[in-house]
C-alpha positions in Angstrom: -12.6 -22.6 -21.2 -13.4 -20.3 -24.1 -15.9 -18.4 -22.0 -13.3 -18.1 -19.2 -10.7 -16.5 -21.5 -13.2 -14.0 -23.0 -14.5 -13.0 -19.6 -11.0 -12.6 -18.2 -10.0 -10.4 -21.2 -13.2 -8.2 -20.6 -12.7 -7.9 -16.9 -9.0 -7.1 -17.2 -9.6 -4.4 -19.9 -12.3 -2.8 -17.7 -10.1 -2.6 -14.6 -6.6 -1.9 -15.8 -5.3 1.7 -16.1 -4.7 2.6 -19.8 -1.4 4.2 -20.4 -0.4 6.5 -23.3 1.3 4.7 -26.1 2.6 7.5 -28.3 4.1 11.0 -27.9 6.0 12.7 -25.1 3.6 11.6 -22.4 4.3 7.9 -23.3 8.1 8.5 -23.1 7.7 10.4 -19.7 5.7 7.5 -18.3 8.2 5.0 -19.4 11.0 7.0 -17.7 8.9 7.2 -14.5 8.2 3.5 -14.8 12.0 2.8 -14.9 12.5 5.1 -11.9 9.7 3.4 -10.0 11.2 0.0 -10.7 14.7 1.1 -9.6 13.6 3.0 -6.5 10.8 0.9 -5.2 10.4 -2.6 -6.5 14.0 -3.6 -6.9 15.1 -2.2 -3.5 12.2 -4.0 -1.8 13.1 -7.3 -3.4 16.8 -6.9 -2.5 15.9 -6.1 1.1 13.7 -9.2 1.4 16.4 -11.4 -0.3 19.0 -10.1 2.1 16.8 -10.6 5.2 16.1 -14.2 4.1 19.8 -14.8 3.5 20.8 -13.4 6.9 18.1 -15.4 8.8 18.8 -18.6 6.8 22.5 -18.4 7.5 22.0 -17.8 11.2 19.4 -20.6 11.4 21.7 -23.1 9.7 24.4 -22.4 12.2 21.9 -23.1 15.0 20.6 -26.3 13.3 17.6 -24.8 11.4 17.1 -24.1 7.7 13.7 -22.8 6.3 12.3 -21.2 9.5 13.3 -17.7 8.4 11.8 -18.1 5.0 8.7 -19.4 6.7 8.3 -16.2 8.7 8.7 -14.0 5.6 6.1 -16.1 3.6 3.6 -16.1 6.4 3.9 -12.4 6.8 3.3 -12.0 3.1 0.3 -14.3 3.3 -1.2 -12.2 6.1 -0.8 -9.0 4.1 -2.1 -10.8 1.0 -5.4 -11.5 2.9 -5.7 -8.0 4.4 -5.0 -6.2 1.1 -7.0 -8.5 -1.1 -10.2 -9.1 0.8 -11.8 -5.8 -0.3 -10.6 -6.3 -3.9 -12.3 -9.7 -4.1 -15.6 -8.3 -2.5 -15.8 -5.5 -5.0 -14.8 -7.5 -8.0 -17.4 -10.2 -7.2 -20.3 -8.2 -6.0 -20.0 -4.5 -6.5 -18.6 -3.9 -9.9 -20.8 -2.3 -12.6 -19.8 -4.9 -15.2 -22.2 -7.4 -13.5 -25.1 -5.7 -15.3 -23.5 -6.7 -18.6 -22.0 -10.1 -17.5 -25.0 -11.7 -15.7 -27.3 -11.9 -18.7 -24.6 -13.7 -20.7 -24.9 -17.5 -21.2 -22.0 -18.3 -18.8 -21.9 -20.4 -15.7 -21.4 -18.7 -12.3 -18.2 -20.7 -11.8 -16.8 -19.2 -15.0 -17.5 -15.7 -13.8 -15.9 -16.4 -10.4 -12.9 -18.0 -12.1 -12.4 -15.0 -14.4 -12.7 -12.5 -11.6 -10.5 -14.5 -9.3 -7.8 -14.9 -12.0 -7.8 -11.2 -12.7 -7.5 -10.4 -9.0 -4.7 -13.0 -8.7 -2.5 -11.4 -11.4 -3.4 -7.8 -10.5 -2.6 -8.2 -6.8 0.3 -10.7 -6.9 2.8 -9.2 -9.4 4.9 -7.5 -6.7 4.6 -10.6 -4.5 6.0 -12.8 -7.4 9.1 -10.6 -7.5 9.5 -10.5 -3.7 9.2 -14.2 -3.4 11.6 -14.8 -6.2 14.3 -12.6 -4.6 13.6 -14.2 -1.2 14.3 -17.7 -2.7 17.5 -16.3 -4.2 18.6 -15.2 -0.7 17.7 -18.6 0.6 19.7 -20.5 -2.0 22.7 -18.2 -1.5 22.8 -19.4 2.2 21.6 -23.0 1.7 22.5 -25.8 -0.6 21.1 -25.7 -4.1 19.2 -28.9 -5.0 17.2 -29.6 -8.2 13.8 -30.4 -6.7 14.2 -27.5 -4.3 14.8 -25.1 -7.2 11.8 -26.4 -9.1 9.7 -26.1 -5.9 10.8 -22.5 -5.3 9.8 -21.6 -8.9 6.4 -23.2 -8.3 6.1 -21.4 -5.0 6.6 -18.0 -6.6 3.3 -18.5 -8.4 1.4 -20.8 -6.0 2.1 -19.3 -2.6 -0.2 -16.3 -3.2 -3.1 -18.5 -4.2 -4.4 -19.7 -0.7 -4.8 -16.2 0.7 -6.8 -15.1 -2.3 -8.9 -18.4 -2.1 -9.7 -17.6 1.6 -10.8 -14.1 0.5 -13.0 -15.5 -2.2 -14.6 -18.2 0.0 -15.2 -15.7 2.7 -16.9 -13.3 0.3 -19.1 -16.0 -1.2 -20.3 -17.3 2.2 -20.9 -13.9 3.7 -22.8 -12.5 0.8 -24.8 -15.7 0.2 -26.0 -16.3 3.8 -25.2 -13.2 5.9 -25.7 -10.3 3.5 -28.6 -8.9 5.5 -26.4 -8.7 8.7 -24.8 -5.2 8.7 -21.9 -6.3 10.9 -20.8 -9.0 8.4 -21.5 -6.7 5.4 -19.1 -4.2 6.9 -16.0 -5.5 5.4 -13.9 -2.7 6.9 -14.9 -3.9 10.4 -13.9 -7.5 9.5 -10.6 -6.4 8.0 -9.9 -4.2 11.1 -10.7 -7.2 13.4 -8.3 -9.4 11.3 -5.5 -6.8 11.6 -5.9 -6.6 15.4 -5.8 -10.4 15.6 -2.8 -10.9 13.3 -0.9 -8.0 14.9 -1.7 -9.3 18.4 -0.3 -12.7 17.5 2.8 -11.2 16.0 3.5 -9.0 19.1 2.7 -12.0 21.3 5.5 -13.9 19.6 7.9 -11.3 20.9 6.3 -11.1 24.3 7.0 -14.8 25.0 10.7 -14.2 25.1 12.6 -13.1 28.3 14.8 -10.7 26.3 13.7 -9.2 23.0 16.4 -9.4 20.4 17.0 -11.0 17.0 18.9 -14.0 18.4 16.1 -15.0 20.8 13.6 -14.6 18.0 15.6 -16.8 15.7 15.8 -19.3 18.5 12.0 -19.3 18.9 11.7 -19.9 15.1 14.2 -22.8 15.2 12.6 -24.4 18.3 9.1 -24.3 16.8 7.6 -22.5 19.8 6.9 -19.2 18.1 3.1 -18.6 18.6 2.7 -16.5 15.4 4.3 -19.2 13.2 2.3 -22.0 14.9 -1.0 -20.3 14.2 -0.1 -19.2 10.7 1.1 -22.7 9.7 -2.4 -24.0 10.5 -4.2 -21.2 8.7 -1.9 -21.1 5.6 -1.4 -24.9 5.5 0.2 -25.0 2.1 3.3 -23.2 3.4 4.5 -26.1 5.6 4.1 -28.4 2.6 6.1 -26.0 0.4 8.9 -25.7 3.0 9.1 -29.5 3.5 9.6 -29.9 -0.3 12.1 -27.1 -0.4 14.1 -28.1 2.6 14.2 -31.9 2.0 14.4 -31.8 -1.8 11.3 -34.1 -1.7 9.4 -34.4 -5.0 6.4 -36.1 -3.2 5.8 -33.0 -1.0 6.3 -30.8 -4.1 3.5 -32.6 -6.0 1.3 -32.6 -2.8 1.8 -28.8 -2.6 0.7 -28.4 -6.2 -2.3 -30.7 -5.7 -3.5 -29.0 -2.5 -3.4 -25.6 -4.2 -5.3 -27.0 -7.2 -7.9 -28.5 -4.7 -8.3 -25.1 -2.9 -9.0 -23.3 -6.2 -11.4 -26.1 -7.3 -13.3 -25.7 -4.0 -13.6 -21.9 -4.6 -15.0 -22.5 -8.1 -17.4 -25.2 -6.8 -18.7 -22.9 -4.1 -18.9 -20.1 -6.7 -21.1 -22.2 -8.9 -23.4 -22.9 -5.9 -23.4 -19.5 -4.1 -22.4 -16.7 -6.3 -25.7 -15.8 -8.0 -27.5 -16.1 -4.7 -25.2 -13.5 -3.2 -25.4 -11.2 -6.1 -29.3 -11.2 -6.1 -29.4 -10.8 -2.3 -27.1 -7.8 -2.5 -29.2 -6.3 -5.2 -32.5 -6.8 -3.4 -31.0 -5.6 -0.1 -29.7 -2.4 -1.7 -33.1 -1.7 -3.3 -35.3 -2.5 -0.3 -33.1 -1.1 2.4 -34.5 1.8 4.4 -32.9 5.1 3.9 -32.3 7.3 6.9 -33.7 10.7 6.8 -31.1 13.4 6.7 -31.7 16.2 9.3 -31.2 19.4 7.4 -30.7 22.6 9.5 -30.5 26.2 8.5 -26.7 26.0 8.7 -26.7 23.7 5.6 -28.0 26.6 3.6 -25.4 29.1 4.8 -23.6 31.0 2.1 -20.1 29.7 1.6 -17.4 30.9 -0.7 -16.8 28.6 -3.8 -13.3 27.7 -2.5 -14.7 26.6 0.9 -17.5 24.7 -0.8 -15.1 22.9 -3.1 -12.8 22.0 -0.2 -15.7 20.7 1.8 -16.7 18.5 -1.2 -13.2 17.1 -1.4 -12.9 16.4 2.3 -16.4 14.8 2.5 -15.5 12.6 -0.4 -12.3 11.4 1.3 -13.9 10.9 4.8 -17.2 9.4 3.8 -16.0 7.0 1.1 -14.8 3.7 2.7 -12.0 3.1 0.3 -10.6 6.7 0.5 -11.2 6.8 4.3 -9.1 3.7 4.8 -6.3 4.2 2.3 -6.0 8.0 2.2 -7.1 9.2 5.6 -6.7 6.5 8.2 -3.4 5.4 6.8 -1.9 8.6 8.1 -2.2 7.3 11.6 0.7 4.8 10.9 3.4 7.5 11.2 2.8 8.8 14.7 2.1 5.3 15.9 5.3 4.1 14.3 7.4 6.8 16.0 5.9 6.0 19.4 6.5 2.3 18.8 10.1 2.7 17.8 10.9 4.6 21.0 9.1 2.1 23.2 9.6 -1.4 21.7 12.6 -3.0 23.5 14.0 -4.3 20.2 14.6 -0.7 19.0 14.4 1.5 22.1 18.0 0.9 23.2 19.5 1.8 19.8 17.4 4.9 19.5 18.2 5.9 23.1 21.9 5.7 22.2 21.3 7.9 19.1 19.4 10.4 21.2 22.4 10.7 23.5 24.6 11.3 20.5 22.2 13.9 19.1 22.0 15.7 22.5 25.8 16.2 22.3 25.3 18.3 19.1 27.4 16.1 16.8 27.1 17.1 13.1 26.4 13.6 11.9 23.5 13.1 14.4 22.1 16.5 13.2 22.2 15.3 9.6 20.5 12.0 10.5 17.7 13.9 12.2 17.4 16.2 9.2 17.3 13.3 6.7 14.7 11.4 8.9 12.3 14.4 8.8 12.7 14.9 5.0 12.1 11.2 4.4 9.1 11.2 6.6 7.6 14.1 4.8 8.0 12.6 1.3 6.9 9.1 2.2 3.9 10.0 4.3 2.6 12.4 1.6 3.1 9.9 -1.2 1.7 7.0 0.7 -1.7 8.4 1.3 -2.2 9.0 -2.4 -4.5 12.1 -1.9 -2.5 14.3 -4.2 -1.8 11.6 -6.8 -5.6 10.8 -7.1 -6.8 14.4 -7.1 -8.3 14.2 -10.5 -8.8 10.4 -10.6 -11.4 10.7 -7.8 -13.6 12.6 -10.2 -13.9 9.5 -12.3 -16.5 9.7 -15.1 -17.6 13.1 -13.7 -14.3 14.8 -14.7 -16.2 17.2 -16.9 -17.6 18.6 -13.7 -14.5 20.7 -13.1 -14.9 22.3 -16.5 -18.4 23.5 -16.2 -18.8 24.8 -12.6 -18.4 28.6 -12.2 -15.0 28.4 -10.6 -11.6 29.0 -12.1 -9.2 26.1 -12.7 -6.6 27.7 -10.5 -9.0 27.8 -7.6 -10.0 24.2 -8.1 -6.4 23.0 -8.3 -5.5 25.0 -5.2 -8.4 23.4 -3.3 -7.2 19.9 -4.2 -3.6 20.9 -3.1 -4.9 22.3 0.2 -6.9 19.2 0.9 -3.9 17.0 0.4 -1.8 19.4 2.6 -4.5 19.4 5.3 -4.2 15.6 5.8 -0.5 15.2 5.0 0.7 18.4 6.7 -1.2 17.7 9.9 0.2 14.1 9.9 3.8 15.3 9.4 3.5 18.1 11.9 2.1 15.8 14.6 4.6 13.0 13.9 7.5 15.5 13.8 6.5 17.0 17.1 6.3 13.6 18.7 9.7 12.8 17.3 11.2 16.1 18.6 9.7 15.4 22.1 11.3 12.0 22.2 14.6 13.4 20.9 14.4 16.3 23.4 14.9 18.9 20.7 14.8 22.6 21.5 11.7 24.6 20.6 13.5 26.4 17.8 14.8 23.1 16.3 11.3 21.6 16.6 9.7 24.5 14.7 12.4 24.2 12.0 11.8 20.5 11.6 8.0 20.9 11.4 8.4 23.7 8.7 10.9 21.6 6.8 8.5 18.6 6.9 5.7 20.7 5.5 7.9 22.0 2.7 8.7 18.4 1.8 5.0 17.5 1.9 4.2 20.5 -0.4 6.8 19.4 -2.9 5.4 15.8 -3.0 1.8 17.2 -3.1 2.4 19.4 -6.2 4.2 16.5 -7.9 1.3 14.2 -7.3 -1.3 16.7 -8.5 0.7 17.4 -11.7 1.0 13.7 -12.5 -2.6 13.0 -12.0 -3.8 16.0 -14.0 -1.7 14.8 -16.9 -3.1 11.2 -17.0 -5.8 10.4 -14.4 -7.3 7.0 -14.1 -10.9 7.8 -14.9 -12.4 4.5 -15.9 -12.9 2.6 -12.6 -15.7 0.4 -11.3 -15.6 1.6 -7.7 -13.4 3.8 -5.4 -11.1 0.8 -4.7 -10.5 0.6 -8.4 -9.5 4.3 -8.4 -6.7 3.5 -6.0 -5.8 0.0 -7.1 -3.5 -0.1 -10.1 -3.2 3.7 -10.2 0.3 4.2 -11.5 0.3 7.9 -10.7 0.5 7.1 -6.9 3.2 4.6 -7.7 5.2 7.2 -9.8 4.7 9.9 -7.2 6.2 7.6 -4.6 9.2 6.9 -6.9 9.8 10.6 -7.5 9.5 11.3 -3.8 12.1 8.6 -3.1 14.5 10.1 -5.8 14.2 13.6 -4.3 14.6 12.3 -0.8 17.7 10.3 -1.9 19.2 13.3 -3.6 18.7 15.5 -0.5 20.1 12.8 1.8 23.2 12.3 -0.4 23.6 16.0 -0.5 23.5 16.1 3.3 26.0 13.3 3.5 28.4 15.0 1.1 28.2 18.2 3.1 29.0 16.2 6.2 31.9 14.4 4.5 33.7 17.2 2.7 32.9 20.5 4.6 33.4 21.8 8.0 30.4 24.2 8.1 28.2 24.1 11.3 24.9 22.4 11.4 22.8 25.5 11.5 24.4 26.6 8.1 23.3 23.3 6.6 19.8 23.8 8.0 19.6 27.2 6.3 20.9 25.7 3.0 18.3 22.9 3.1 15.5 25.3 3.9 16.4 27.6 1.0 16.8 24.7 -1.5 13.5 23.0 -0.5 11.7 26.4 -0.4 12.9 27.2 -3.9 11.9 23.8 -5.2 8.4 24.2 -3.8 8.0 27.7 -5.3 9.1 26.5 -8.8 7.1 23.3 -8.6 4.0 25.2 -7.5 4.2 27.5 -10.5 4.7 24.6 -12.9 1.9 22.5 -11.4 -0.7 25.4 -11.4 0.1 26.4 -14.9 0.4 22.9 -16.4 -2.6 21.4 -14.6 -4.9 24.2 -15.7 -3.7 23.7 -19.3 -4.3 19.9 -19.0 -7.9 20.6 -17.8 -8.6 23.2 -20.5 -7.3 21.1 -23.4 -8.8 17.8 -22.1 -5.3 16.2 -22.2 -6.5 13.4 -20.0 -8.9 12.2 -22.7 -6.2 10.9 -25.0 
């Protein structure tokens, strides 16, 4: 146990992002932390609690009780597996601390236990809060019973365990027995396959119904014939035990839920003791003995390029060729156009959006404001979500001094980082906005305006992210996933984007509520305001970021 505590402390210290403790920077980060808490975490928790309350109340009227909570927990379990599998793989097998930990006189099970525990707390903090608020929503609608309350508190901490155990066992078995098979070593492929399977099951649960609406879906939950819930109850088998204890106020099921979770963790540690070192050594030997493909070098590779083009090419190749960045910074941008297409074609939402499109076509002021707000929100959220701007300097890692010694001005380097972010974010926003305008049957002039406004919003969010990351980048990371995971700059950038989006949305509503000016006048006002914000923010970011680099502000 003593070794476990020491190992956990070492691993946590190596993987957590250090925050400034003194001075103006520390105060600024505390303020941003409060903003992030108020604008992201608390609203998410409130929304989940409200959804659970509504579904529980509806199910109780129909003779059900915990089925709505079951759906929320199973969805969280699925996301827990998808988001944690790569974290577990990298912590167990691809972290640089293994060179220092393996020679120590510790058991493999202790190493696995320490790394698993670190991943559990690092990946589950938000899940703890969401589950807690979900249970509050449940108890507001259902009867409060003593054993049920204790069960819910245990569930907050134990429900995230099984998804992580699955990730750990999968990693141990794959790396111990199949590490030489490229297909199984390609975790991105495995995760993608899992996403397709889970998404297919969830969509199939809707396709089973004659008419797609919330009432029919609640009926399918209550009747127990929802295919998604059926399959997930078998995979995440601790959830039915938890719900049985919660719904029936049964202490036996509560104790069984705790014991089963303890047994799953014990099984992981047992397998870790048997298989972990085998997997580590096989990975090391495979990496050393693997054949390297010869790169075909042509004359075009020696073509003279400007420093700016070369720097941009370096940034783009880093994003596209690195699996972590490719998945979470590049591919994630595909969500937005797919989401727009889905909203206009899924029966559950298509009718409502079609009705809004008819209202928008009549030129009503409120409809114009809703469209304006939607484009602005899309621009901010899409740019903040891909984290390209808010990891601009973090991606340099231990090679951060590179940017000080190459023969290229700081302004030009910062501009290259901004342009790379704008390339991916701007194209995403432009394509998504065009699709939205086509579905909404906007005129060409309106479509061009919305695209330009979206790019302005993306620029504001980009400069904010670059400024944040130049001030305090996360430079001490084990792998590229570590650069993204736990990076508070991305979190703060999202919070600031939400605040700016809310301010602009409220401004649009107040204009609608208290003035009688036409829509095109509001469009002009928003264009001027966002353009002015972008120009001011660009000046601040370029000047401050260059100063941060020159003074090594990120080193203290």
